[in-house]
C-alpha positions in Angstrom: -61.2 126.0 136.4 -62.9 129.3 137.3 -63.0 132.1 134.7 -63.1 135.8 135.4 -62.5 139.1 133.7 -59.8 140.1 136.2 -57.9 138.4 139.0 -56.1 140.3 141.7 -53.3 138.6 143.8 -53.0 140.3 147.2 -55.8 142.3 148.9 -53.9 144.8 150.9 -53.8 148.6 150.2 -53.8 148.5 146.4 -55.4 145.1 145.8 -58.5 145.8 147.9 -58.9 149.2 146.3 -58.7 147.7 142.8 -61.1 144.9 143.7 -63.7 147.5 144.9 -63.4 149.7 141.9 -63.7 146.8 139.4 -66.6 145.2 141.2 -68.4 148.6 141.4 -68.2 148.7 137.5 -69.7 145.3 137.2 -66.5 143.5 136.2 -66.3 139.8 137.0 -63.3 140.0 139.4 -61.7 137.6 141.8 -59.4 138.6 144.7 -57.0 136.1 146.2 -55.0 136.5 149.5 -53.0 133.9 151.4 -54.3 135.4 154.6 -57.6 137.0 155.6 -57.3 140.8 155.1 -57.0 143.1 156.9 -54.2 141.3 158.6 -50.8 142.0 160.2 -48.5 140.0 158.0 -47.6 142.6 155.4 -47.6 146.4 155.1 -51.2 147.6 155.7 -51.7 147.5 159.5 -50.9 149.6 162.5 -54.1 151.6 163.0 -53.1 154.7 161.2 -51.2 156.0 158.1 -50.3 159.6 157.3 -52.0 161.3 154.4 -50.6 164.5 153.0 -51.4 166.4 149.8 -48.0 168.0 149.2 -45.7 165.1 148.6 -42.0 165.4 149.4 -41.3 162.4 147.3 -42.4 164.3 144.3 -45.2 166.6 143.1 -46.4 163.9 140.6 -47.9 162.0 143.6 -50.3 164.8 144.6 -53.0 164.0 142.1 -53.2 160.5 143.4 -53.6 161.5 147.1 -56.2 164.2 146.2 -58.3 161.7 144.4 -57.8 159.2 147.2 -59.3 161.7 149.7 -62.4 162.0 147.4 -62.8 158.3 147.1 -62.4 157.7 150.9 -65.2 160.2 151.6 -67.4 158.4 149.0 -66.6 155.1 150.7 -67.4 156.6 154.2 -70.8 157.5 152.9 -71.5 154.2 151.3 -70.1 152.0 154.0 -70.8 154.1 157.1 -67.1 153.9 158.0 -64.7 156.3 159.7 -61.6 156.3 157.4 -60.1 159.8 157.0 -59.3 162.3 159.8 -57.9 165.7 158.7 -56.2 166.9 161.9 -53.3 168.7 160.0 -49.7 167.8 159.5 -46.5 169.3 160.7 -43.1 168.6 159.0 -40.1 169.8 161.0 -36.6 170.1 159.5 -33.5 172.3 159.5 -30.5 173.1 157.4 -28.3 171.2 159.8 -30.3 168.0 160.0 -28.6 164.6 159.6 -31.8 162.6 158.8 -34.1 162.5 155.9 -37.4 160.9 154.8 -37.4 158.7 151.7 -35.6 161.2 149.4 -33.1 164.1 149.8 -34.7 167.5 149.9 -38.0 166.2 151.4 -38.9 169.4 153.1 -38.1 171.6 150.2 -39.9 169.2 147.8 -43.0 169.4 150.0 -43.1 173.2 149.9 -42.5 173.1 146.1 -45.4 170.6 145.6 -47.7 172.7 147.8 -47.0 175.7 145.6 -47.2 173.8 142.4 -50.7 172.4 143.3 -52.0 175.4 145.2 -52.3 173.5 148.5 -52.9 175.7 151.5 -50.0 175.7 153.9 -48.0 177.7 156.4 -44.3 178.0 157.0 -43.5 178.3 160.7 -40.3 179.3 162.6 -39.3 177.6 165.8 -41.1 180.2 168.0 -44.4 179.8 166.1 -44.1 176.0 166.4 -43.6 176.2 170.1 -46.6 178.5 170.5 -48.9 176.4 168.5 -47.5 172.9 169.6 -45.5 173.1 172.8 -45.5 169.2 172.8 -42.5 169.4 170.4 -39.1 170.0 172.0 -37.5 171.7 169.0 -34.3 173.7 168.5 -34.1 177.4 167.5 -32.9 176.7 164.0 -35.7 174.3 163.1 -38.6 175.2 160.8 -42.0 173.7 160.1 -44.4 173.2 157.2 -48.0 172.9 158.3 -50.8 171.6 156.0 -54.3 171.8 157.5 -55.9 169.3 155.0 -53.5 166.5 155.9 -54.1 163.9 158.6 -54.4 160.1 158.8 -56.3 157.2 157.4 -57.1 153.9 159.1 -55.6 151.2 156.9 -57.5 148.2 158.4 -60.8 150.1 158.2 -60.1 151.2 154.6 -59.3 147.6 153.5 -62.2 146.1 155.3 -64.7 148.7 153.9 -63.4 148.2 150.3 -63.6 144.4 150.5 -67.1 144.5 152.0 -68.3 146.9 149.3 -66.6 144.8 146.6 -68.4 141.7 147.8 -71.7 143.7 147.9 -71.0 144.6 144.2 -70.4 141.0 143.2 -66.7 140.4 143.6 -65.5 136.9 144.6 -62.9 136.8 147.4 -60.8 133.8 148.2 -58.8 134.1 151.4 -56.4 131.6 153.0 -55.4 130.6 149.4 -51.8 130.7 148.4 -50.8 131.5 144.8 -48.0 129.3 143.5 -47.6 131.1 140.2 -49.2 132.4 137.0 -48.8 131.9 133.3 -49.7 134.5 130.7 -51.1 133.2 127.5 -52.2 134.6 124.1 -55.8 135.2 125.3 -55.7 134.9 129.1 -53.7 134.5 132.3 -53.8 131.3 134.3 -53.2 131.5 138.1 -52.4 128.3 140.1 -53.0 128.2 143.8 -52.9 125.5 146.5 -56.6 125.0 146.0 -57.5 125.7 142.4 -56.7 126.9 139.0 -58.2 130.3 137.9 -58.2 132.0 134.5 -58.9 135.7 133.6 -58.3 138.2 130.8 -56.1 140.3 133.0 -54.2 139.8 136.2 -53.2 142.5 138.8 -50.3 141.4 141.1 -50.5 143.5 144.2 -48.6 141.1 146.6 -46.4 143.6 148.4 -43.5 141.9 150.2 -44.3 138.7 148.4 -43.7 140.2 145.0 -39.9 139.4 144.7 -40.5 135.7 145.2 -43.7 135.6 143.1 -42.3 137.5 140.1 -38.7 136.3 140.4 -36.1 137.3 137.8 -35.1 140.9 137.8 -37.8 141.7 140.4 -36.0 139.6 143.0 -33.0 141.9 142.5 -34.9 145.2 142.1 -37.1 145.0 145.2 -35.9 145.0 148.8 -37.9 144.2 151.9 -37.2 145.9 155.2 -38.7 145.3 158.7 -40.1 148.4 160.4 -41.1 148.8 164.0 -44.2 150.7 165.2 -44.5 151.7 168.9 -47.4 153.2 170.9 -46.6 155.0 174.2 -48.8 156.2 177.0 -48.9 160.0 177.5 -49.3 162.2 180.5 -52.1 164.7 180.0 -53.6 162.9 177.0 -55.8 165.8 176.0 -52.7 167.7 174.6 -52.2 164.9 172.1 -55.7 164.4 170.9 -56.4 165.0 167.2 -58.1 168.3 168.0 -54.9 169.7 169.5 -52.1 167.7 167.9 -51.2 166.9 164.2 -49.6 164.0 162.5 -45.9 164.9 162.1 -42.7 164.0 160.3 -39.5 165.2 161.9 -36.1 165.2 160.1 -34.2 165.1 163.4 -31.1 167.3 163.7 -28.6 164.9 165.3 -29.9 161.5 164.3 -29.4 159.4 161.2 -33.1 158.5 161.3 -36.2 160.7 161.1 -39.3 160.0 163.1 -43.0 160.3 162.3 -46.1 160.0 164.5 -49.8 160.6 165.1 -52.2 162.1 167.7 -53.0 159.9 170.6 -55.9 157.7 169.6 -57.1 154.3 170.7 -55.0 154.5 173.8 -51.6 155.7 172.9 -49.2 158.0 170.9 -47.8 156.1 167.9 -44.2 157.0 166.9 -41.9 155.2 164.5 -38.6 155.5 162.6 -37.7 153.9 159.3 -34.7 151.6 158.7 -33.1 150.7 155.4 -30.0 148.8 156.5 -31.1 145.2 157.0 -33.3 143.4 154.4 -35.6 140.5 155.2 -38.5 138.6 153.6 -42.1 137.7 154.7 -41.0 134.2 155.5 -37.9 135.1 157.6 -38.9 138.4 159.3 -39.2 138.6 163.1 -42.7 139.8 163.7 -42.2 140.3 167.4 -40.8 143.5 168.9 -38.3 143.2 171.8 -38.2 145.3 174.9 -34.7 146.3 173.9 -36.1 147.8 170.7 -38.9 149.6 172.6 -36.5 151.1 175.2 -34.1 152.2 172.4 -37.0 153.9 170.6 -38.2 155.8 173.7 -34.8 156.8 174.9 -33.4 158.0 171.6 -36.4 159.1 169.5 -39.3 159.9 171.9 -38.2 161.3 175.3 -35.8 164.0 173.9 -38.4 165.3 171.4 -41.9 164.9 172.7 -43.1 166.3 176.1 -45.1 164.1 178.4 -44.7 160.8 176.5 -44.0 158.1 179.0 -41.8 155.0 178.6 -44.8 152.7 179.1 -45.3 151.0 175.8 -49.0 150.1 175.2 -48.2 148.0 172.1 -45.6 147.5 169.4 -45.8 145.9 166.0 -43.5 145.1 163.1 -44.5 145.7 159.5 -42.8 145.4 156.1 -41.7 148.0 153.5 -41.1 146.8 149.9 -38.8 149.4 148.4 -37.6 150.2 144.9 -34.2 151.8 144.2 -35.8 155.3 143.9 -38.4 154.8 146.6 -41.1 155.1 144.0 -44.0 152.9 143.0 -44.4 150.4 140.2 -47.7 150.6 138.3 -47.1 149.0 135.0 -47.6 145.9 132.9 -45.0 143.2 132.7 -42.6 143.6 129.7 -43.4 140.0 128.8 -47.2 140.4 128.9 -49.6 143.3 128.7 -52.1 141.1 130.4 -50.2 141.2 133.8 -50.2 144.4 135.7 -47.8 144.9 138.6 -49.1 147.2 141.3 -47.0 147.5 144.4 -43.8 148.6 146.0 -45.2 151.4 148.1 -41.7 152.0 149.4 -43.1 153.1 152.8 -45.4 156.0 151.6 -48.1 154.3 149.5 -51.2 153.9 151.6 -52.3 157.5 151.2 -52.5 157.0 147.4 -54.0 153.6 147.4 -57.7 154.4 146.8 -56.8 156.4 143.6 -54.4 153.7 142.5 -57.2 151.2 142.7 -59.2 153.3 140.3 -56.4 153.6 137.8 -55.6 149.9 138.1 -59.2 149.3 137.2 -58.8 151.5 134.2 -55.7 149.5 133.1 -57.4 146.2 133.6 -60.3 147.3 131.4 -57.9 148.7 128.9 -59.2 152.3 129.4 -57.2 155.4 129.3 -56.0 156.1 132.9 -57.6 159.2 134.5 -54.2 160.1 136.1 -50.7 160.1 134.7 -48.9 156.9 135.5 -45.8 157.5 133.4 -43.6 158.2 136.5 -44.3 154.7 137.7 -43.2 152.7 134.7 -40.8 149.8 135.0 -38.6 151.2 132.2 -37.2 153.9 134.4 -35.0 151.3 136.1 -33.3 150.3 132.9 -32.8 153.8 131.5 
């Protein structure tokens, strides 16, 4: 039986960040993943993730993403990696929209968060958006929020850099190892896998879409897993969609039940996606392939009417998983049954931008330190209030 100070189950967005932070502090930490991260089985793949400082899901997220930007710049210097690109972000909405992102009032919440945290931004009318970004085919009644410090991070590169640095600082990583379960005790937590038995003072469970099955009980009812599709399309006149001339965007479409979001054309294509919350799945049952019917539907209904010069030629398409709580918020808390077990997951589709800072506060909790940021909005108790 191996013995550590902390064990982490799941080495995706939050798990890899926590592993790096703990190893950097000299903590004896073990990270376990059933695959070999970064991988395409969960929620932390697809080349890019939007990062934005003013958060429409709530102003309480902004300190997390601000700190994450600082940490990613530190990691870039230490690892020599390219992780964060600040190409700006445009959010488009209107009073007559039929779609929304994560929460109602997303656009207004974003503006309020920017003002509350003194984040530099611009509010644009339709004419100003057309002048600055003619790539968008917008209506006269639509408006925009532009944030210059926003952009995208590269999830696979972030995870790879953090795991590499964690190893450099002394962390032990076990990949291709499946956790069967864990048992908290009076003075430790025991983790059983298909290969071994491990014991530690603290356990961080950051298993993403595998959380409902791993934790069971109320978590199996609380958390829902949804399949999402990501598509990359070739563009005519690629220069117009390069990061120097085109921002990341979120668009609450006027006549569609689904919003879209997307990125500049990098690595060979323009990535555009929607979000669906109608059909649940699981990591074991999800269809990880993407059909031509899905690709054609995406281009016909969500790309061609809104983005100029984006062709129907799909360069690639991938499926990923969202693990979602009832309020689309995170869970960063200890189990009610044991202070030794920390649950860290349920990004609800908007978590990667915060993950570097979450790794830091998870390290604080695992070492029983006072957290540097306020975690009260992410407590489990809010679901039973």
